[in-house]
Gaussian input, Z-matrix of N, CA and C with variables (Angstrom, degrees):
# hf/3-21g

backbone

0 1
 N
 C     1     B1
 C     2     B2     1     A1
 N     3     B3     2     A2     1     D1
 C     4     B4     3     A3     2     D2
 C     5     B5     4     A4     3     D3
 N     6     B6     5     A5     4     D4
 C     7     B7     6     A6     5     D5
 C     8     B8     7     A7     6     D6
 N     9     B9     8     A8     7     D7
 C    10    B10     9     A9     8     D8
 C    11    B11    10    A10     9     D9
 N    12    B12    11    A11    10    D10
 C    13    B13    12    A12    11    D11
 C    14    B14    13    A13    12    D12
 N    15    B15    14    A14    13    D13
 C    16    B16    15    A15    14    D14
 C    17    B17    16    A16    15    D15
 N    18    B18    17    A17    16    D16
 C    19    B19    18    A18    17    D17
 C    20    B20    19    A19    18    D18
 N    21    B21    20    A20    19    D19
 C    22    B22    21    A21    20    D20
 C    23    B23    22    A22    21    D21
 N    24    B24    23    A23    22    D22
 C    25    B25    24    A24    23    D23
 C    26    B26    25    A25    24    D24
 N    27    B27    26    A26    25    D25
 C    28    B28    27    A27    26    D26
 C    29    B29    28    A28    27    D27
 N    30    B30    29    A29    28    D28
 C    31    B31    30    A30    29    D29
 C    32    B32    31    A31    30    D30
 N    33    B33    32    A32    31    D31
 C    34    B34    33    A33    32    D32
 C    35    B35    34    A34    33    D33
 N    36    B36    35    A35    34    D34
 C    37    B37    36    A36    35    D35
 C    38    B38    37    A37    36    D36
 N    39    B39    38    A38    37    D37
 C    40    B40    39    A39    38    D38
 C    41    B41    40    A40    39    D39
 N    42    B42    41    A41    40    D40
 C    43    B43    42    A42    41    D41
 C    44    B44    43    A43    42    D42
 N    45    B45    44    A44    43    D43
 C    46    B46    45    A45    44    D44
 C    47    B47    46    A46    45    D45
 N    48    B48    47    A47    46    D46
 C    49    B49    48    A48    47    D47
 C    50    B50    49    A49    48    D48
 N    51    B51    50    A50    49    D49
 C    52    B52    51    A51    50    D50
 C    53    B53    52    A52    51    D51
 N    54    B54    53    A53    52    D52
 C    55    B55    54    A54    53    D53
 C    56    B56    55    A55    54    D54
 N    57    B57    56    A56    55    D55
 C    58    B58    57    A57    56    D56
 C    59    B59    58    A58    57    D57
 N    60    B60    59    A59    58    D58
 C    61    B61    60    A60    59    D59
 C    62    B62    61    A61    60    D60
 N    63    B63    62    A62    61    D61
 C    64    B64    63    A63    62    D62
 C    65    B65    64    A64    63    D63
 N    66    B66    65    A65    64    D64
 C    67    B67    66    A66    65    D65
 C    68    B68    67    A67    66    D66
 N    69    B69    68    A68    67    D67
 C    70    B70    69    A69    68    D68
 C    71    B71    70    A70    69    D69
 N    72    B72    71    A71    70    D70
 C    73    B73    72    A72    71    D71
 C    74    B74    73    A73    72    D72
 N    75    B75    74    A74    73    D73
 C    76    B76    75    A75    74    D74
 C    77    B77    76    A76    75    D75
 N    78    B78    77    A77    76    D76
 C    79    B79    78    A78    77    D77
 C    80    B80    79    A79    78    D78
 N    81    B81    80    A80    79    D79
 C    82    B82    81    A81    80    D80
 C    83    B83    82    A82    81    D81
 N    84    B84    83    A83    82    D82
 C    85    B85    84    A84    83    D83
 C    86    B86    85    A85    84    D84
 N    87    B87    86    A86    85    D85
 C    88    B88    87    A87    86    D86
 C    89    B89    88    A88    87    D87
 N    90    B90    89    A89    88    D88
 C    91    B91    90    A90    89    D89
 C    92    B92    91    A91    90    D90
 N    93    B93    92    A92    91    D91
 C    94    B94    93    A93    92    D92
 C    95    B95    94    A94    93    D93
 N    96    B96    95    A95    94    D94
 C    97    B97    96    A96    95    D95
 C    98    B98    97    A97    96    D96
 N    99    B99    98    A98    97    D97
 C   100   B100    99    A99    98    D98
 C   101   B101   100   A100    99    D99
 N   102   B102   101   A101   100   D100
 C   103   B103   102   A102   101   D101
 C   104   B104   103   A103   102   D102
 N   105   B105   104   A104   103   D103
 C   106   B106   105   A105   104   D104
 C   107   B107   106   A106   105   D105
 N   108   B108   107   A107   106   D106
 C   109   B109   108   A108   107   D107
 C   110   B110   109   A109   108   D108
 N   111   B111   110   A110   109   D109
 C   112   B112   111   A111   110   D110
 C   113   B113   112   A112   111   D111
 N   114   B114   113   A113   112   D112
 C   115   B115   114   A114   113   D113
 C   116   B116   115   A115   114   D114
 N   117   B117   116   A116   115   D115
 C   118   B118   117   A117   116   D116
 C   119   B119   118   A118   117   D117
 N   120   B120   119   A119   118   D118
 C   121   B121   120   A120   119   D119
 C   122   B122   121   A121   120   D120
 N   123   B123   122   A122   121   D121
 C   124   B124   123   A123   122   D122
 C   125   B125   124   A124   123   D123
 N   126   B126   125   A125   124   D124
 C   127   B127   126   A126   125   D125
 C   128   B128   127   A127   126   D126
 N   129   B129   128   A128   127   D127
 C   130   B130   129   A129   128   D128
 C   131   B131   130   A130   129   D129
 N   132   B132   131   A131   130   D130
 C   133   B133   132   A132   131   D131
 C   134   B134   133   A133   132   D132
 N   135   B135   134   A134   133   D133
 C   136   B136   135   A135   134   D134
 C   137   B137   136   A136   135   D135
 N   138   B138   137   A137   136   D136
 C   139   B139   138   A138   137   D137
 C   140   B140   139   A139   138   D138
 N   141   B141   140   A140   139   D139
 C   142   B142   141   A141   140   D140
 C   143   B143   142   A142   141   D141
 N   144   B144   143   A143   142   D142
 C   145   B145   144   A144   143   D143
 C   146   B146   145   A145   144   D144
 N   147   B147   146   A146   145   D145
 C   148   B148   147   A147   146   D146
 C   149   B149   148   A148   147   D147
 N   150   B150   149   A149   148   D148
 C   151   B151   150   A150   149   D149
 C   152   B152   151   A151   150   D150
 N   153   B153   152   A152   151   D151
 C   154   B154   153   A153   152   D152
 C   155   B155   154   A154   153   D153
 N   156   B156   155   A155   154   D154
 C   157   B157   156   A156   155   D155
 C   158   B158   157   A157   156   D156
 N   159   B159   158   A158   157   D157
 C   160   B160   159   A159   158   D158
 C   161   B161   160   A160   159   D159
 N   162   B162   161   A161   160   D160
 C   163   B163   162   A162   161   D161
 C   164   B164   163   A163   162   D162
 N   165   B165   164   A164   163   D163
 C   166   B166   165   A165   164   D164
 C   167   B167   166   A166   165   D165
 N   168   B168   167   A167   166   D166
 C   169   B169   168   A168   167   D167
 C   170   B170   169   A169   168   D168
 N   171   B171   170   A170   169   D169
 C   172   B172   171   A171   170   D170
 C   173   B173   172   A172   171   D171
 N   174   B174   173   A173   172   D172
 C   175   B175   174   A174   173   D173
 C   176   B176   175   A175   174   D174
 N   177   B177   176   A176   175   D175
 C   178   B178   177   A177   176   D176
 C   179   B179   178   A178   177   D177
 N   180   B180   179   A179   178   D178
 C   181   B181   180   A180   179   D179
 C   182   B182   181   A181   180   D180
 N   183   B183   182   A182   181   D181
 C   184   B184   183   A183   182   D182
 C   185   B185   184   A184   183   D183
 N   186   B186   185   A185   184   D184
 C   187   B187   186   A186   185   D185
 C   188   B188   187   A187   186   D186
 N   189   B189   188   A188   187   D187
 C   190   B190   189   A189   188   D188
 C   191   B191   190   A190   189   D189
 N   192   B192   191   A191   190   D190
 C   193   B193   192   A192   191   D191
 C   194   B194   193   A193   192   D192
 N   195   B195   194   A194   193   D193
 C   196   B196   195   A195   194   D194
 C   197   B197   196   A196   195   D195
 N   198   B198   197   A197   196   D196
 C   199   B199   198   A198   197   D197
 C   200   B200   199   A199   198   D198
 N   201   B201   200   A200   199   D199
 C   202   B202   201   A201   200   D200
 C   203   B203   202   A202   201   D201
 N   204   B204   203   A203   202   D202
 C   205   B205   204   A204   203   D203
 C   206   B206   205   A205   204   D204
 N   207   B207   206   A206   205   D205
 C   208   B208   207   A207   206   D206
 C   209   B209   208   A208   207   D207
 N   210   B210   209   A209   208   D208
 C   211   B211   210   A210   209   D209
 C   212   B212   211   A211   210   D210
 N   213   B213   212   A212   211   D211
 C   214   B214   213   A213   212   D212
 C   215   B215   214   A214   213   D213
 N   216   B216   215   A215   214   D214
 C   217   B217   216   A216   215   D215
 C   218   B218   217   A217   216   D216
 N   219   B219   218   A218   217   D217
 C   220   B220   219   A219   218   D218
 C   221   B221   220   A220   219   D219
 N   222   B222   221   A221   220   D220
 C   223   B223   222   A222   221   D221
 C   224   B224   223   A223   222   D222
 N   225   B225   224   A224   223   D223
 C   226   B226   225   A225   224   D224
 C   227   B227   226   A226   225   D225
 N   228   B228   227   A227   226   D226
 C   229   B229   228   A228   227   D227
 C   230   B230   229   A229   228   D228
 N   231   B231   230   A230   229   D229
 C   232   B232   231   A231   230   D230
 C   233   B233   232   A232   231   D231
 N   234   B234   233   A233   232   D232
 C   235   B235   234   A234   233   D233
 C   236   B236   235   A235   234   D234
 N   237   B237   236   A236   235   D235
 C   238   B238   237   A237   236   D236
 C   239   B239   238   A238   237   D237
 N   240   B240   239   A239   238   D238
 C   241   B241   240   A240   239   D239
 C   242   B242   241   A241   240   D240
 N   243   B243   242   A242   241   D241
 C   244   B244   243   A243   242   D242
 C   245   B245   244   A244   243   D243
 N   246   B246   245   A245   244   D244
 C   247   B247   246   A246   245   D245
 C   248   B248   247   A247   246   D246

   B1=1.4696
   B2=1.5312
   B3=1.3701
   B4=1.4723
   B5=1.5224
   B6=1.2801
   B7=1.4584
   B8=1.5589
   B9=1.2548
   B10=1.4985
   B11=1.4955
   B12=1.2761
   B13=1.4791
   B14=1.5233
   B15=1.3435
   B16=1.4429
   B17=1.4399
   B18=1.3764
   B19=1.4188
   B20=1.5228
   B21=1.3771
   B22=1.4460
   B23=1.5358
   B24=1.3151
   B25=1.4852
   B26=1.5596
   B27=1.2642
   B28=1.4982
   B29=1.5557
   B30=1.3269
   B31=1.4965
   B32=1.5158
   B33=1.4231
   B34=1.4271
   B35=1.5000
   B36=1.3099
   B37=1.4578
   B38=1.5228
   B39=1.3178
   B40=1.5191
   B41=1.5078
   B42=1.2692
   B43=1.4313
   B44=1.5869
   B45=1.3003
   B46=1.4693
   B47=1.4958
   B48=1.3196
   B49=1.4899
   B50=1.5226
   B51=1.3070
   B52=1.4582
   B53=1.5572
   B54=1.3372
   B55=1.5124
   B56=1.5590
   B57=1.3945
   B58=1.4420
   B59=1.5614
   B60=1.3737
   B61=1.4988
   B62=1.4716
   B63=1.2997
   B64=1.5125
   B65=1.5183
   B66=1.2744
   B67=1.4765
   B68=1.4910
   B69=1.3047
   B70=1.5095
   B71=1.5359
   B72=1.3672
   B73=1.4060
   B74=1.4736
   B75=1.2931
   B76=1.4423
   B77=1.5524
   B78=1.3653
   B79=1.5051
   B80=1.5297
   B81=1.4039
   B82=1.5017
   B83=1.4976
   B84=1.3248
   B85=1.5028
   B86=1.5154
   B87=1.2550
   B88=1.4718
   B89=1.5499
   B90=1.3757
   B91=1.4395
   B92=1.5312
   B93=1.3169
   B94=1.4562
   B95=1.5158
   B96=1.3363
   B97=1.4630
   B98=1.5294
   B99=1.3833
   B100=1.4891
   B101=1.4808
   B102=1.3286
   B103=1.3790
   B104=1.5772
   B105=1.2996
   B106=1.4149
   B107=1.5957
   B108=1.2899
   B109=1.4260
   B110=1.5466
   B111=1.3498
   B112=1.4126
   B113=1.5236
   B114=1.3274
   B115=1.4646
   B116=1.4399
   B117=1.3517
   B118=1.3791
   B119=1.6318
   B120=1.3165
   B121=1.4846
   B122=1.5633
   B123=1.3088
   B124=1.5041
   B125=1.4728
   B126=1.2997
   B127=1.5161
   B128=1.5988
   B129=1.2914
   B130=1.4045
   B131=1.5256
   B132=1.2996
   B133=1.5329
   B134=1.5118
   B135=1.3296
   B136=1.4624
   B137=1.5127
   B138=1.2986
   B139=1.4648
   B140=1.5353
   B141=1.3227
   B142=1.4226
   B143=1.5819
   B144=1.2602
   B145=1.4462
   B146=1.5526
   B147=1.3329
   B148=1.4713
   B149=1.5815
   B150=1.3189
   B151=1.4658
   B152=1.4899
   B153=1.3073
   B154=1.5048
   B155=1.4865
   B156=1.2932
   B157=1.4547
   B158=1.5558
   B159=1.3530
   B160=1.4806
   B161=1.5296
   B162=1.2867
   B163=1.4896
   B164=1.5750
   B165=1.3058
   B166=1.4295
   B167=1.5606
   B168=1.2557
   B169=1.4001
   B170=1.4805
   B171=1.3270
   B172=1.4442
   B173=1.5375
   B174=1.3547
   B175=1.4051
   B176=1.5486
   B177=1.3361
   B178=1.5048
   B179=1.5224
   B180=1.3238
   B181=1.4993
   B182=1.5890
   B183=1.3318
   B184=1.4357
   B185=1.5580
   B186=1.2929
   B187=1.4939
   B188=1.5131
   B189=1.3417
   B190=1.4788
   B191=1.5447
   B192=1.3708
   B193=1.4633
   B194=1.4795
   B195=1.3679
   B196=1.4821
   B197=1.5388
   B198=1.4100
   B199=1.4249
   B200=1.4559
   B201=1.3401
   B202=1.4790
   B203=1.6049
   B204=1.2670
   B205=1.4687
   B206=1.5226
   B207=1.3557
   B208=1.5247
   B209=1.5549
   B210=1.3247
   B211=1.4813
   B212=1.5488
   B213=1.2658
   B214=1.4809
   B215=1.5475
   B216=1.3022
   B217=1.4190
   B218=1.5385
   B219=1.2750
   B220=1.4022
   B221=1.5524
   B222=1.3564
   B223=1.4453
   B224=1.5626
   B225=1.3044
   B226=1.4512
   B227=1.5445
   B228=1.3503
   B229=1.4832
   B230=1.4639
   B231=1.2975
   B232=1.5049
   B233=1.5116
   B234=1.3136
   B235=1.4515
   B236=1.5088
   B237=1.3162
   B238=1.4325
   B239=1.5197
   B240=1.2639
   B241=1.4467
   B242=1.5703
   B243=1.3156
   B244=1.4838
   B245=1.5402
   B246=1.3276
   B247=1.4672
   B248=1.5339
   A1=105.69
   A2=118.39
   A3=120.62
   A4=109.26
   A5=112.40
   A6=120.58
   A7=112.49
   A8=120.61
   A9=123.94
   A10=109.64
   A11=113.48
   A12=121.59
   A13=108.70
   A14=117.03
   A15=116.91
   A16=116.50
   A17=117.37
   A18=121.15
   A19=109.58
   A20=119.65
   A21=120.44
   A22=106.49
   A23=112.63
   A24=116.30
   A25=109.80
   A26=112.44
   A27=118.81
   A28=102.84
   A29=115.71
   A30=114.97
   A31=110.37
   A32=114.50
   A33=120.99
   A34=113.21
   A35=118.77
   A36=121.45
   A37=112.27
   A38=115.89
   A39=119.58
   A40=105.56
   A41=121.54
   A42=123.84
   A43=107.08
   A44=116.67
   A45=120.98
   A46=110.81
   A47=114.71
   A48=119.92
   A49=105.92
   A50=113.86
   A51=122.19
   A52=109.02
   A53=113.16
   A54=117.09
   A55=110.72
   A56=115.41
   A57=118.25
   A58=110.10
   A59=112.85
   A60=113.40
   A61=113.37
   A62=117.64
   A63=123.96
   A64=108.84
   A65=118.57
   A66=122.24
   A67=112.25
   A68=118.50
   A69=123.28
   A70=108.58
   A71=117.26
   A72=118.80
   A73=113.41
   A74=119.96
   A75=119.63
   A76=113.62
   A77=116.39
   A78=122.17
   A79=110.80
   A80=112.14
   A81=117.52
   A82=111.21
   A83=115.95
   A84=117.85
   A85=115.27
   A86=114.76
   A87=120.44
   A88=112.44
   A89=115.77
   A90=119.13
   A91=113.75
   A92=114.15
   A93=120.76
   A94=110.81
   A95=114.71
   A96=118.35
   A97=116.15
   A98=111.10
   A99=117.66
   A100=114.35
   A101=119.56
   A102=122.79
   A103=113.18
   A104=119.84
   A105=118.18
   A106=113.42
   A107=115.28
   A108=118.92
   A109=115.49
   A110=121.12
   A111=121.75
   A112=108.23
   A113=117.98
   A114=120.92
   A115=113.81
   A116=122.89
   A117=126.38
   A118=111.35
   A119=111.19
   A120=114.98
   A121=110.69
   A122=115.24
   A123=119.73
   A124=111.61
   A125=115.13
   A126=120.11
   A127=107.01
   A128=121.22
   A129=124.09
   A130=108.97
   A131=116.50
   A132=121.45
   A133=110.35
   A134=114.89
   A135=121.50
   A136=107.39
   A137=119.07
   A138=121.73
   A139=112.48
   A140=117.40
   A141=122.38
   A142=111.18
   A143=113.57
   A144=119.96
   A145=113.72
   A146=112.94
   A147=118.49
   A148=111.28
   A149=116.43
   A150=114.85
   A151=113.85
   A152=115.70
   A153=119.85
   A154=112.04
   A155=119.31
   A156=124.04
   A157=108.93
   A158=116.82
   A159=121.85
   A160=112.43
   A161=113.04
   A162=122.17
   A163=109.30
   A164=114.48
   A165=119.03
   A166=108.46
   A167=119.29
   A168=122.80
   A169=114.37
   A170=120.62
   A171=121.64
   A172=107.85
   A173=117.96
   A174=120.20
   A175=115.17
   A176=113.30
   A177=118.18
   A178=110.60
   A179=115.10
   A180=117.05
   A181=110.90
   A182=113.60
   A183=118.32
   A184=113.52
   A185=114.01
   A186=119.98
   A187=108.58
   A188=118.11
   A189=118.97
   A190=112.27
   A191=114.48
   A192=119.29
   A193=109.87
   A194=116.66
   A195=120.64
   A196=111.12
   A197=111.57
   A198=112.67
   A199=113.42
   A200=119.56
   A201=122.03
   A202=108.57
   A203=114.51
   A204=117.30
   A205=111.71
   A206=112.99
   A207=116.48
   A208=107.46
   A209=118.63
   A210=119.46
   A211=109.31
   A212=118.87
   A213=122.49
   A214=111.40
   A215=118.55
   A216=124.42
   A217=114.49
   A218=120.37
   A219=121.96
   A220=109.26
   A221=113.22
   A222=119.04
   A223=104.56
   A224=117.03
   A225=121.24
   A226=110.80
   A227=117.78
   A228=116.29
   A229=112.54
   A230=111.65
   A231=119.70
   A232=106.85
   A233=115.23
   A234=120.13
   A235=109.11
   A236=118.89
   A237=122.28
   A238=111.09
   A239=118.30
   A240=123.60
   A241=113.53
   A242=115.19
   A243=120.25
   A244=110.89
   A245=117.94
   A246=121.82
   A247=111.50
   D1=121.46
   D2=-179.32
   D3=-63.85
   D4=147.67
   D5=177.32
   D6=-74.23
   D7=125.63
   D8=178.03
   D9=-71.88
   D10=147.93
   D11=175.57
   D12=-62.67
   D13=145.56
   D14=171.75
   D15=-57.19
   D16=151.04
   D17=-179.53
   D18=-73.03
   D19=113.27
   D20=179.53
   D21=-74.96
   D22=148.86
   D23=-179.25
   D24=-154.29
   D25=149.24
   D26=174.28
   D27=-73.90
   D28=138.26
   D29=178.77
   D30=-57.54
   D31=141.57
   D32=-177.29
   D33=-58.15
   D34=-25.89
   D35=179.55
   D36=-72.99
   D37=-17.16
   D38=178.68
   D39=-92.31
   D40=129.41
   D41=176.20
   D42=-94.78
   D43=108.64
   D44=178.84
   D45=-68.03
   D46=161.77
   D47=172.21
   D48=-68.45
   D49=164.64
   D50=178.36
   D51=-55.45
   D52=-45.42
   D53=-173.60
   D54=-71.54
   D55=-34.11
   D56=177.36
   D57=-68.78
   D58=-45.06
   D59=178.61
   D60=-58.94
   D61=-45.27
   D62=-178.46
   D63=-62.29
   D64=-43.94
   D65=177.23
   D66=-60.86
   D67=-46.76
   D68=177.68
   D69=-62.78
   D70=-44.98
   D71=177.80
   D72=-61.57
   D73=-38.36
   D74=177.53
   D75=-68.03
   D76=-34.43
   D77=173.17
   D78=-61.12
   D79=-46.31
   D80=-177.62
   D81=-63.61
   D82=-43.38
   D83=176.74
   D84=-62.21
   D85=-39.83
   D86=175.52
   D87=-61.19
   D88=-45.71
   D89=176.33
   D90=-62.37
   D91=-39.46
   D92=178.49
   D93=-65.41
   D94=-45.15
   D95=-179.79
   D96=-64.32
   D97=-28.36
   D98=175.45
   D99=-63.72
   D100=-19.15
   D101=174.89
   D102=73.09
   D103=18.28
   D104=-175.10
   D105=-109.56
   D106=2.00
   D107=176.49
   D108=-79.36
   D109=132.98
   D110=175.68
   D111=-61.84
   D112=161.06
   D113=-176.88
   D114=-55.47
   D115=-46.21
   D116=-177.03
   D117=-60.93
   D118=-42.46
   D119=178.86
   D120=-72.41
   D121=-33.42
   D122=173.75
   D123=-58.04
   D124=-45.99
   D125=-179.24
   D126=-65.45
   D127=-45.74
   D128=179.92
   D129=-60.57
   D130=-40.79
   D131=-179.66
   D132=-64.55
   D133=-39.57
   D134=-179.24
   D135=-66.00
   D136=-50.15
   D137=179.40
   D138=-59.04
   D139=-44.10
   D140=177.35
   D141=-63.41
   D142=-40.37
   D143=175.44
   D144=-57.76
   D145=-46.26
   D146=178.40
   D147=-65.11
   D148=-32.99
   D149=174.03
   D150=-70.84
   D151=-41.13
   D152=174.71
   D153=-61.65
   D154=-41.72
   D155=-178.57
   D156=-61.64
   D157=-44.80
   D158=176.28
   D159=-61.14
   D160=-39.67
   D161=176.74
   D162=-58.46
   D163=-50.84
   D164=-176.71
   D165=-66.43
   D166=-45.94
   D167=178.78
   D168=-61.38
   D169=-39.57
   D170=-179.11
   D171=-71.15
   D172=-41.02
   D173=177.49
   D174=-60.75
   D175=-39.59
   D176=175.90
   D177=-65.84
   D178=-39.98
   D179=179.55
   D180=-64.75
   D181=-39.30
   D182=178.61
   D183=-63.26
   D184=-40.42
   D185=177.65
   D186=-69.04
   D187=-38.57
   D188=177.51
   D189=-60.62
   D190=-39.13
   D191=178.26
   D192=-62.52
   D193=-40.73
   D194=-179.50
   D195=-62.06
   D196=-41.81
   D197=178.51
   D198=-66.79
   D199=-33.59
   D200=176.08
   D201=-60.27
   D202=-44.38
   D203=-179.44
   D204=-62.66
   D205=-40.70
   D206=-177.51
   D207=-71.18
   D208=-25.97
   D209=179.95
   D210=-100.42
   D211=31.02
   D212=173.20
   D213=60.31
   D214=40.34
   D215=172.99
   D216=85.78
   D217=1.66
   D218=-178.87
   D219=-120.29
   D220=129.06
   D221=-179.39
   D222=-87.11
   D223=109.95
   D224=-178.75
   D225=-87.65
   D226=147.88
   D227=175.64
   D228=-65.33
   D229=143.39
   D230=-179.68
   D231=-81.79
   D232=140.90
   D233=174.25
   D234=-141.86
   D235=141.55
   D236=-177.53
   D237=-61.33
   D238=-27.21
   D239=178.10
   D240=-63.36
   D241=-15.91
   D242=-178.20
   D243=-80.32
   D244=-16.14
   D245=-177.00
   D246=-63.16

């Protein structure tokens, strides 16, 4: 069985943008689903994925809070008609 390449990652000290974190998370999930990562790399990928997921969730929560402020404290339902 050929050895899989190590899981590349942005250093944890660097906070990626939402888009970068999501793209890296999608790549990690794909590699994990392919089933070709050795156990140690699989565990590293899982840990990194958990970090990226938390980064995405916290960024979305921050944006939601900003929207609430812009809408006078109420989060209004999004509708395509508002565009």
